[in-house]
Every structure is written in C-alpha cells, then in structure tokens.
N, C-alpha and C positions, 0 to 999 in steps of 0.2 A: 514649415517642415511637417509632413504628415505623420499621424500617430498610428501605432499598431493597435490592434483590438485589445490586447492584454493591457497596454498602458492606458487606454481609454477607460477600462473598467477600474484599474488601480486609481486613476485620477478621480473618477467619480466617487470612489469610496475612501479617498485619502483623508486621514485624520491629522497625522503629523509627519514631518520630514519632507525632503526634497526628492521628487520622483526622478532620480537618476541612477543608472546601474551602479551597484556597489554601495549605495547609501542605505541606511536603515530607515524604514518608514513604519507607521502603523496604519492599518486600514480598518474600516468598519466591517464587522462580520454580520452578514445577513442570516446565514443558516449554519448549523453544525450537525454533524452526525457522529454517532459512536456505534461500535459493535461490541458484543459481550466479551470478546477476548481482551479488549482494552478497556471496556466500559466500566468495569468495577473500580479500577484505579481512578478513572476520570471522576466518578461520582463520589468516591472517598475524598478526592482532592476538592471537589466542589463543596462537600460537607465541611471540610476543614476551613474553607473560606468564610463560612458563616453567612451566606447570602439568603435572601428570601425569594427573589425572582430572577430569572435569566434575562439578559439584555438583548438577545437575538430576536429576529422576527419569527424564527421557527427553529426548533431543535428536535432531533429524532434519535431515540435510542433503539437500535435494532438488535434482535437476537438472531444471529445467523451462523455463528462459529461453533460454539460449544453446545450443540443441540442433542448429542447422545447422552442420555441420562442413565448411565450405568451405575451411578451412585448419587448421593444427595448433593454433591458439590455443585454441579452445573445448575441444578434446579434452584439451589439456594442463591446462586449468583443471579439467576434470572429474576427471582423474587426481590432481591436487593435492588437491582436496576429498575424493576417495575415500580417499587416503592419510591425510589429516588426521583423517577420521572414524574410520578404523581405529585410529589412534594414540590418540585421546582417548576412544574408547568411544561413538561417535555412530552412529546408524543412517544408512545411505546409501541413497538412492533413485535408481536408475539412470535415465538418459535414456529416455523413452518410458513410464515408469511413470505419469506424470500430473502435474497441477498441484498445487503444494504445499498450497494451501488446501483443495482438494477432497479430496485424499488424507488430509490431517490430520483433516478432518471425518469421513471414513469410518473411519480406522484408529486414531487416537490421541487425539483431543480428549476431554476428560472434564469433565462438569459440575462447577462449583465450583473448578476449578483455575485457575492463572495461567499463561498462555502468552505469551511474548515472541517476536516474529518480526521478522527483518530485511526486512520487506516491509510496505508500508502497508495491505495488505488482509488482514493477519493477523486482524482482527476477525471474519472469516468464522465462526470457531468460536464466536463469541458466539451463533450460532444454536442451539447446544446447551447454553447456560448456562455457558460457560467465559469467564472474563475474559481476553480475547485482545487484546493491544496491539501495534501495529506500532511499530517503533523503528529507530534507526540501528544499523548493524552492530556498532559498538564497544559499545553497550549490551548487545547479545546476547552478544558475546564475554565481557564482564564477568559477565553472568548465568550463563553456562556455567562460568566460572572461579571465581566467588565464590558463586553461588546466589541473588543478590539483584538487584533492580531498583529504582532510585529514580525517583519521579515526584512531581509536584505534584498534590495531591488535586483531581480535577475536581469540578465541580458535577454534579448528575444531572438530566437532562431526561427526564421521563416522557412517552412518547407512548402514549396510551390508544387502543386500536383497538376499534371497535364495528362492527356490521353484517357483511355478507358480500360477497365479491367477485362482481361481475357476470360472466357468461360472457365468455370471451376476455380477461379482465383477470387479470394475474398479479402475482407479487411484484415483478418489475422495474418494473411500472407504479406500484406502491405507493411504492417508494423514489424514483422519478422525481417522483412527486407531492409527496413530502416535500421533495425538493430544490427544486422549484418554489416551495414555501412558505418554506423556510428559507435557501436559497442555499448556496454553497460555504463560507461563513463561519458558517453558522447553528449549527453544532455545536461551534465552537471553545471549548475550556475545559469541555466537558461529556462525560459518559458518557451515551449515549442508552439508556434502558431501556424496553422495550415491555411493555405489560400490557393487560388488558381482555378481554372476551369474544371480540373479533375475533381474538385470538392463536390461539384454537382452530381457526380457519378456515385457518390457514397450516401447511403441511407443514414438516418440519425443513429441507428444502432451500430452501423459500420463505423461511424465516427467515434462512438463511445468505446468500441473495441480498441481503436487506435489510441485514444487519449488514455484509456485504462492502462495500456502497456507502455505508455510514455514513462511510467514509474520505473520500468526496467532500464530505461535510458539514463536514469538518474536525474531527470528533469524536475524542476520545481512543480510544473504542471504543463498540460497541453490544452490547446483550445482551438475550436472551429468557429467560423462565423455563425451567427443566427440568421437564417434565411428562410426561403419558402419551404425547404425540407424540414427545418425546425418547426415552422408553423404547422405544417401538415402533421407531424408527429404529435405535437401538443394538442392539436384539434382532435385527433383520433383518440387521445387519452382523456378528452373532455376538459382540457386546460387551455383553450385558445386564448383566454384572457391573460395568460402568463407570457404570451409571445411578445417579444420586443425585437425588431430588426437591428442587428449589430454587425458591423464589419470594420475592418481596418480602412484607413484612408487610402485612396488610390496611389498616393505618393508616400506611403508609410516608409519610414526608415527603420531598417533592421540591423542588428549587430552581425548577423551571419545569415546567408541565404543558400538554400539547396533546392535544386529542381529535380523532381522525380516523375518519370513518365510511367503511369500505371500500366501501360501496355508492355513494359519491359519485365514485369513481375510474373513469375510462375509459382505454382504451389511450393511452399517452403516448409522447413522444419528446423526447430532449434534442438540440436542434439545434446546429450548429457555433457556437462552438468551446469550449463549456463544459458540464459535466454539469448545471448548473443553468439552462441556457437551454431550459427545458422548456415544451412546449405540448401540448395535446390533439391527436392526429392528425386528428380530425374537423374541426379548424379550419383545416387546411392545404389548399392547392390541390394538385392532382395533381403529384407530384414524381417524375420519371423517375430510376431508380436504375441503377447499373452493377455494384455488388458487394454481396454479403451475406456477412457472416462471423458464424458462430454458435459460441459456446464461451466461453472465458476462465474465470477463477475465479468470476465472477459468475453465469454461466448455462451450465454444462457438466455438470450433474448428469444422472443416469439419467432422471429425470422430464422435465427440460427437453428432452433429446434424443429421448426417445420421443414427446413431443408433436410435435416437428418431423418425426419419421419418419412419424407418422400423418397429418399434414397433407400431406406430400409423396407419400405412397403413391399410386401410380397417376397422379400428376401429373408435369408436366415443368417444370423450371426455365426461366424465360423466356430466349429466345435471346440477349438483350442483357445478361444477368446472369451473373456468376461467383459461384457459391455455394461457400463453403468452410466445413467443419465440423471442429472440434477437440474431441474428447471430454475430459472432465475427468480420467479415470483409465483405466488399462489394463483394470481390471475391468469398467468400463462398456462399453468398446469390445468386450471379449470377450463380454459378455452380449448386446450388440446384434448381434454377428456370429452368435450362436447362435439368437437368437429371430427372425431374419429382418429386423429393422429396418435393419441396415446395408445389406442388399441393396436395401431400398426406397429408401434415401437415394441409393445409387449409381445405381439405375435411373432416378431422377428427374433425374440430371445433376449431383449434388453432388460436390465434390472432398473427399475424406476425408484429413485431416491426422493426424499422430500426436498422442498425448495430451500436449500441451504448451501453454504460453502462446501461442506462435506469433505470429499477427498482432497480438495485443493490445499487445505491446511492440515492434512494428515488425520482428519477426523473420520476414520473408517476407510474401508476399501484399499487398505495397503496391499500392494501386489505381492505375489509369492517371491521366494528367494530367487535372485538373479533374473528377475522378470524384465521384459521389455514392455513398458507402458506408454501408450500414446494418450496425450491429454490435451484438451483445448484450453488449458489453464495459462497462467502468466509466468510461472516460475518452475524451474526443474532442478533446483539445488539438490545436491546429494542428500538423501535421507529424508527430504521434506515429505515424500509420499508415505513415509512410515516404514519403509524397507531400505536399509542402507545399501544392500547389494543390488537393488533394482536400478534400471536405467530408464529415465523419463525423457520422452521426446514431445515437444510442444508443436501442435498442428492446428489447422483450421477444423471447424465442424465437418466440412465436406470431406476432407482427407480422413478424419477420424471415422466417419460413417462408412466410407468405401473400404477402408482398411479393416474395419470390424467384420465386413463380409468376406474379404479375401484371405484374412489371416496374416497378411503381410503389410508393412508400410507401403502404401500404394499411392502413386500419383493419380489423383482423381480425374485428371483430364483424359486418362486412358479408359474411363469407365462408361463412356457413352454421352448421351445428352444431359446437360446440366438441368437439374430441377428448378422450377420457378415457384415462387411463393406469392400468393395473393394476400395483401395486407387488409385486414378487416376495416370497414368504415369506422367502427367504434370498438375500442378495446374494452373488455370487461373491467369494471372498476368496482371492487367490493371492499368494504371497510371493516369486515368482521374480525380481521386479525390485528387491527389497530385499536389502541386504547388512547383516546384523546383526553387531555387534562381537564379536570373540573374547574369551574369558576371559583368555587369556594374551597381553598386548600388549607384553611386554618387547622392547625393541630395535627397534620399528617406527619408521620415519622418514618424514617427508613428502617427496613427490616434486615438484620445482618445475621447470617448463619455462622456456624462454628468454623467453617473453612475460610472465612474472610478475616484476614489478619491486617493489622495496621501497616501502611506503606512506610518505608524507611525515610527518615528526614535527616539531612546532612547537618553537620556543624558549620559554623562560620569558618571561612578560609583562614589558614595560618600562613605566615610569611615564609616558612621553611617546611618542606615536605620531603620525606625520605623513606626508603624501604627496599624490598626485594622486587626484581622483575619476576613476576609470577608466571608470565606467559609471553612468548614471542610468536606472532602469527605471520602468515604470508599475505599476499595481496587478495583483494576482493572478499575479505571475510564478511559473511552475511550476519544479519541479526538472527537468522536460524542457527548459525554456528554459536553465537554468543548465548542465546537462550532458545534452545530447540523447541519446536512446536509439533506436537503429535497428540494422538488420542489419549495417550497415557498422561501427558503433562498438562494439556489444556484445562482440565478440571481444576488445576492448582494456580490459575492465573491470578487468583485473589489471595494467594498464600505465598508471599515472597520467600519466607524461610524454607518452605518445602521446595520451591523452584530452585533455590540456590544450590541444592545438591546436584543439579544437572547443568550448571553454568559451563559453557564451552564444551558441552558433552559430545559434540561431533569431532572435536579436536583432541581432547584429553578427558580422562575419566576421574581425575582427582583435583580439579582446579579448586573446588570449594575446600578441600583438605589443605591445599597449599595456602589458601587465603587465611584459613583459621590458624594454621601453624605459625604464620609470620605476621599475624595481625593486620592483614591487608597488604597492599603494595601497588604495583604498577603493571601495565600491559604495554608491550611494544607491538605496533601494527604496521602493515605495509600500505599499499595504495588502496584507496576506496574502502577504507575500514568502515564496516557497519552498513553495507549496502543492503537493499531488500526491504523487508517489512518495516512499518513505522513503530512497531511494538516498543514501548518505553521500558518494558521489562528487561530489555537488553542493556538498559542503563540502571534501572532500579535494583536489579539483582547484583551487579558489580558494586553498586553503592552499599548494599546490605553487607557484602563481603569485604568492605573496607578498601575498595579501589579508589585511589586519590587522583590519579591522572592516567590518561592514555597518550602515548607518544607514537605518532604515525606519520607516514609519508603524505597521506591525504585522507580526508574523511568524507563519507556520504552525508548529504545535507541533513536529513531528518535525524539520523543517529547523532550527529554532531550537536544538533540543537537539544536532543534529549540528554546528552551528557552534560551540557551546560545547565539545563533545567534541573538536573540531579545534583549539581555542584561538583561534578567530576570534570577536571580541566582537560580539554582536547588540545594538546600541544602538537604542533607540526614541526618536523625536522627542517631547519633552514636548508641544510644540504642533505638531500635524500640518501646519499651514500653513507651518512653517519649511522643509518639504521644497522649497518653491518658491524658496528662497534659494540653491540649489546647482545647479551645472551641471557637465557633464563637463569635465575638465582644470582645475577649480578646485584651488588648493593649500589643503589644510586641515590642522588640527592639533588634537589632544586632549592636554591635559596633566593631571597629577595623577590618572592613571587608576587606579592601584592603591589609593591612599588613598580615592578616591571610591567605588570598588567595595566596599572593606572597610567603609566607613562608611555605605554605601547612600545616598549623597547625589547630588544632581544633578551632572552633568558638563558642562563647557562645551566646545562644538565651535566652533572659530574658522575661518571662511572667510577666509584671508589674501588671497585674490584679490579679494574683495569688501569686505574690512574690516568683517565683520559676525560676531557671535557668537550662538549659540543654545544652548538647554538640552537635554540628553539625559538619559534615564533607562535604567537597566539593570534589567529585570524578571527576577530570578533568585534562587536561594537562596544561602546562605552557602557551601554546597558547590559550587555553580556557580562562585562567585568563586574558590574554592581551585583548581578545575579550570583556570580561565583563567589563574591565576597560575602554575600548573605548565606551561602551554603545551599543555593538552589532557588528555583523560580517560586516555589510555594512560599518560602520564607520571604522572598522579595515581594510577591504579590500581596501577602497579608499586611505588609507594612507600607505598600504604595497603592493608592487608590486612583492615581491618574493614569 
C-alpha cells in the first residue's frame, strides 16, 4: 500500500503511537516559530517550565504583529521576547524584518521537517514540502522545551490538480475556488495534500498562498511535494543544501480525493463576512470600492508585489481609493527599491507600509465607516479590519491592483495583457534584522515591563461543575469574536486582566461583567466553535473569567486544543438538537465529570432551570483527560517529563 507524502513525514518523525487516522501520536519537532501577538504568552510559559535550552533544531521569534508603538506596551513586549530569545537560544527577528510565514519560507523552512507555530497560518511552509502545523502557544512552548508535539492523526484529503491557469488567474483564485467548494469546515480533520500535473504549473510562492489559506478550510495543514520547483526556489534563496526531493508514492492511498482542473477557475472573490462566501467576480454587479490593501502572509511575496507594480506602472490609483501595500519581508522591499518597482508603486499613489502583518490583523489602516475594502488577505470576518460597519472582500493581488485603478471591483481579465514577472537568479539575503543567539548564555535574564501580567493557571478538575450559562452563540464563532484583535487591543496581549474586559466583544459588551457577577460559568456554542486564528487568548481570557466548560455542536481544531490546554472542558452535544434546550442565564450542572472522562462514557448535563437533561460526549485522548484533570497543559507538562 502506497503512502501519502504527509504520512511519510509523520512516520519519519514519529516518536510514540500508531500512525493511523484518529490515533494520538507524538512527533519530533524540528522547528518552531512564534510571533509577538502570541509570543509573550509562549515565553512566559517557557519560563514557567524552568528549562535551560530548547530541544528543537531551530526556533525563531518573529516581531510582525504589534509593531505600532503608540505607547510603551508593544515595545516592552518586544524587549521581553528579545530577552527570552537570547536566554533560551532562539533566533530573534526584529520589527520591520517581515511577516513570520513569508520569512520562514524564505530563510528557514525545510522539506520533510516538522514545523509547529503559534499562528494558524504556519501551514504556509507546506508550500515547500514541510509539515507545518499551527497550534496554540502552550503547544509551541512544550515543543521547544521537550522537543515533541502531540496530535490526533488526521485523515488525508488529496486534491489532484490538472490543467493550466488561465491568464489573470492566480493561486489566490485557486484557494478561493476550493473554499467555495468545501467551505470553512471542509478540511476539518484532514491534512490536504496536493498532487497531479497541475502542481507543476504553480510556483513555490503560489503553493505557499494555497497552503496558507488551507487554514480557512479548517485543515490541520496542507502540503505540496518537494520537487524541481522547490529546489529552484531554495537555490535562488541561497539554500540549495536544504533541498530534499519528496513526493507521495504513485499508489498512495487517501481517505478522500478531489480533482480540480485549473483551467476551470476564473478570478474569484470572497464576499463579506466569511472566506468561503466565494463567487466569480464576473457574476457581480459593479461594486464601488473605497480601499485596497495588498500584502499579508498570503500574498506579499516578491512575485505578487512585482505583478502589482507592473500593473500600476504609469497608472494612477483612483481618486476615491486608498491603496496600501505591505511587503512580506525586508529583503523583498529592498529588492523592489533597487529595481524601480517601489518607485512605480509610489508614483501611482500607493501608500507603502513596513514589512509587517499590519492591516490584516487590524493594526492600522482601518477603513472608513461603511467602506468597501478589497484585501489580498486570508480572513474577512466582520470587524477584523478595525471598522465594524465595513465590508471586506478577499481577492488576488492582480484583482486588487486593477480594481485600485478602476475604483470598482474589477475582473482583471478585462484589463488587457497579463503582466509577467522575471524571477531574479539570486534573491537578496541580508541578516541585519536577525539577532542570532550567542554561544555563552550564562546569566541572561528576561526583561518584563509593567504591561506583562502573569497568565492564568487553572485549578485541578473537580468531579462536579455548575453555574450559569453566560452566553449562547450561533455557528462559526471565531476566535476574533471570543477575543477581538485590533490596534486598540493588540498592545494588551500580555495583559489578560485588561483583555478580559473585551471578551466576546463582537457579540455582547458585558460578558466580563456577567462572568464576574456569577463567579464564572459556561458557554453554549454552535457548529465550528472557535474557528480562525490560533490565538490561545481566546481560551486564556475565558479561563481568567472563570469559564469551566464550553458545550458546542462542534469545535475548530486549534481552539479545542487550546481549551484543553487551559483546563476548560470542550464538551460536544451527543444530539445536536439539544443545543435548543438551553438559554442564557439557565442554571446548569454536570456531575461525575472525572469518572466519565476516565471511562470515556457519556456525561449528563442537567438544565436545572428547565428541568431537562441531555447527553454530552468528550472527544479527546486519554492524555487530554489527564491534562484536564491537572487543570491544563502547563500543570501537566511541569509534572511530566516524558
């Protein structure tokens, strides 16, 4: 029986467990990455473990999210992460160096390795044949401290690509097309593995765009083979020695297979307010736009931005449009400044931002009230851009550039000849934004500013839990809903007490007051509860507010793991229709929790206000149960060294 590429890499790095779908295994972690929005918590947790050295081959701490220094908070966080990196032997990437996923793709990712990152778009490096998985920060801290990562073995969905892309159609249109077909839940429980002759039509950065937005499908990760195109990319980056050819066996067995003809795809857009609300641009009426934002870890590569520069050269951004561009790395920005492309962008009327995430996570460039904003980003959740009344459409760089000129959402295939981009023989590689760890690290201490507060630690699990239903949500609640992310709140990512005042801020404005009034309680959720970003703040803040369990129809993978890691039980309704039997402020109780978890039996949830009982199930491993009993992963990891 032939093996998939994903299972080959898992097998090569397997430490414990049986490599079969649904089983829990542990794998060796070769590399980790963090970014500053999640990094402070990761390094506080690493400190709490009391280690001296990390166990990975390479770990990198990137500063790319909270780069606006309007107060001391962000700068203090950066200094804390820098000092932690120096202490533990971690590479530190200074602000302005670029976006973690683009930089890691350029500088560090290796085919066949395992990368764990505290950001949901870590699968970007799957574009070069690396098994790259987004996870909660505590999982990354443990990976650095212990060298391993536990996961439930996913199934593998093979997407076989055939044909060739039409002019003006790019990788962003491909992944939007897949989202249209599969939805934001379509990849849950799967690794998505790409194969077929169509793969050869995609550049390395095209592939990275597709694996990046596999996160929006809910997939564990996505991966492409490592082939001649991978070798060419690594060679041009000065890393030919990192190339390893990797592909699935010809007779590989997959759990599910889909075939997509690239020639069937036309320019696409994801309409507000979900990445899977996708339609062909040609089907839409003329939509006037106010803002265009180009960049993010999805579409900020050299190729993407050079296409944009060629489209805009000699043209003028529409008078009613604000165009902002954020390059993916400082090397890309430098190369474009030297080859004249940056000048062409500026001459067209574009605003050039530094090489950071920026507008993608609400860090500046919020559009005006009721604006239509076109963005080459990966998410368009309501309010994520910083303006609740704005509507965000996700598009390719080509569509974004053409639309910036016309002032309307425009099908770029109507714009004339498609520009071509010549890839340089050698990409510029400069290390001046990186700080590499010193050999002698004796006596180094972390530096903590006043905005950095201790993270909450849960108590051991009790056999009976009860309290009020503080909130009942609908389906597809995002981690942006649970813990909003914008320029106002990002500086407080190290301050859980302050953040708690805004918990569930997109849904209600008094959740923290409810939690304080009733001494904590419970949340009732719908389908795919906790989709979106990997931010563990969406679990840590509810923990701080006394949330003991979440009852939902289903959970998104990373958030479910973060709840377990925080000691909050993610219960699933055995019968989804039982969701209707609960309302906010109902008094509820669950008894026999520990014994039911240990025996893997159904658990009874009693609604004392309505005098009705329903059955719950906990879908997790024996190890998850032990973590919950300890009151979270940190407590468990400190007492378990194996």
